[in-house]
N, C-alpha and C positions, 0 to 999 in steps of 0.2 A: 193678155199683154205679152209681147215677145221679149224674152230675156236675152240680152247680149252675152257674149262670152265673159266680158269684164264684170257684168252684173252677177253672173253665175259664180265667178271666182270670189267676188266680194261677199256674196251670200254664203258661200262655203266657209270662208274665213270667219265670218260672224258666227255661224252655227258650230263649226268645229272647235273653235277656241273660245267660244262664249264671250265674244267681244261686243261692245256697244257699237252699232253701225257708224255713229259719228266719229269714232276713234280710228276707223279704217280709211285714212286719207292717203292720197297718192304720195305725199312727201314723207310719210312715216316709215322708218326702217322696221323690218320685221321683228327685230329684237325688242323694239319698244312695245310690240304687241305680245311679247313673251313667247315668240315662236323661235325655238332653237333648231339646230340642224336635223335632229331626229324627227321633229314634228314637220319640218320642211320636206323631208323625204316622204313622210306619210302623206302630206298634202300633194306632193308630186304624183304619187301612185294613184291617189283618188282622182285627181284631175285627168290623168291619162285614161283611166277607166271610164269616167263620166263623159269626157269630151272626145274620146277616141283618137287621141293624138300622142305622139312620142315625145316625151320631155326628157329622155335619158341624157341627151347632150347639153341640157340647159345647166348653166353654172350660176346658181343663186346661193347666197349665204344669208345668214340672219341679219347681215348688214345691208342687204339689198332692200330697196324701198318697195312699197306696195305697187307703185307705178312700174318699176322694173319687172316685178312679177307679172303684172297685168300685160305689159308689152310683150313679153316673151311667150306667155300662154296664148294670147290672142293671135300672135304671129304663127305659132305652131298649129293652133286649132284651125286657122284659115287654110293651111295647106293640107290638113288631114282629110 
């Protein structure tokens, strides 16, 4: 089965932060998943490495939603 970039990001969120998959919904802010700014930076570095894209100029905070994270990562991965 071919995994999309969005699926990869969600899977990484579930594994990295030990989240129940049903809690990782598009409308949920990252802080509700207990992801703080330091963890968000760690996630960014892992995504850059795994997807081969540059997320340096991406401005996300713990108040950003899962959908906002998915949108920006999918956009950047598509151009990489």
